[in-house]
C-alpha positions as CSV (number, residue, x, y, z in Angstrom):
1,X,11.0,-20.1,6.7
2,X,11.3,-22.4,3.9
3,X,7.8,-23.0,1.9
4,X,7.5,-26.2,0.1
5,X,4.6,-28.6,-0.7
6,X,5.1,-30.4,2.9
7,X,4.9,-27.2,4.6
8,X,1.5,-26.8,6.5
9,X,2.3,-23.5,8.0
10,X,1.6,-20.1,6.4
11,X,4.2,-17.5,6.6
12,X,3.5,-14.7,9.2
13,X,3.3,-11.2,7.9
14,X,3.5,-8.0,9.7
15,X,1.1,-5.5,8.7
16,X,1.3,-2.6,7.5
17,X,3.7,-3.7,4.9
18,X,4.9,-3.2,1.5
19,X,3.3,-5.8,-1.0
20,X,4.6,-5.9,-4.5
21,X,2.3,-7.1,-7.5
22,X,3.8,-7.3,-11.2
23,X,1.1,-6.7,-13.8
24,X,1.0,-7.9,-17.2
25,X,-1.4,-6.9,-19.9
26,X,-1.5,-5.8,-23.7
27,X,-2.5,-2.1,-23.2
28,X,0.0,-0.1,-20.9
29,X,-2.5,2.6,-20.5
30,X,-5.3,0.3,-19.2
31,X,-2.8,-1.4,-16.8
32,X,-1.9,2.0,-15.2
33,X,-5.5,2.8,-15.0
34,X,-6.3,-0.6,-13.4
35,X,-3.6,-0.2,-10.8
36,X,-4.6,3.4,-10.1
37,X,-8.0,2.5,-9.4
38,X,-7.3,-0.8,-7.2
39,X,-4.8,0.9,-5.1
40,X,-6.3,4.6,-5.1
41,X,-6.9,4.6,-1.3
42,X,-3.3,3.3,-0.6
43,X,0.2,4.8,-0.7
44,X,1.5,3.0,-3.9
45,X,4.3,3.2,-6.5
46,X,3.9,2.2,-10.2
47,X,7.1,1.5,-12.1
48,X,7.9,0.1,-15.8
49,X,9.4,-3.4,-15.6
50,X,9.2,-5.0,-19.3
51,X,7.8,-5.2,-22.8
52,X,7.6,-8.4,-24.7
53,X,10.1,-9.1,-27.5
54,X,7.4,-8.6,-30.1
55,X,5.9,-5.6,-28.3
56,X,2.6,-7.1,-27.5
57,X,2.8,-7.4,-23.8
58,X,3.8,-4.8,-21.1
59,X,4.3,-5.5,-17.5
60,X,4.6,-3.2,-14.5
61,X,5.6,-3.2,-11.0
62,X,2.9,-2.0,-8.2
63,X,4.4,-1.6,-4.8
64,X,1.2,-0.8,-2.3
65,X,1.3,-0.2,1.5
66,X,-1.3,-2.6,2.7
67,X,-2.7,-2.6,6.3
68,X,-4.0,-6.2,6.5
69,X,-4.3,-9.3,4.7
70,X,-7.9,-8.5,3.8
71,X,-6.6,-5.1,2.3
72,X,-3.9,-7.0,0.3
73,X,-6.7,-9.7,-1.1
74,X,-9.2,-7.0,-2.1
75,X,-6.3,-5.1,-4.3
76,X,-5.4,-8.4,-5.6
77,X,-9.0,-9.3,-6.6
78,X,-9.6,-5.7,-8.2
79,X,-6.5,-6.2,-10.2
80,X,-7.1,-9.9,-11.3
81,X,-10.9,-8.9,-12.4
82,X,-9.8,-6.0,-14.4
83,X,-10.2,-6.3,-18.0
84,X,-6.9,-4.7,-18.9
85,X,-4.8,-7.1,-16.6
86,X,-4.0,-10.4,-18.0
87,X,-2.0,-11.7,-15.4
88,X,-1.2,-10.7,-11.6
89,X,1.8,-12.1,-9.9
């Protein structure tokens, strides 16, 4: 399925599934803690991704097994609201 501005249809996602989040922040330990807190009731994997050129920002990849769209959205909200996370992709 191709998604663009003219598409009104949402993609169909079969649950449970792996969902990938990229987490960006300026405190790597804080990002790790935020990820562990948000995904604590789920099977997940957290790996290093990148460090900015000046070493001010870090990114980590969080892969979580989610059971439903509600589950996925709750994890996203927890990550997005956390003080140590600057951006969730």
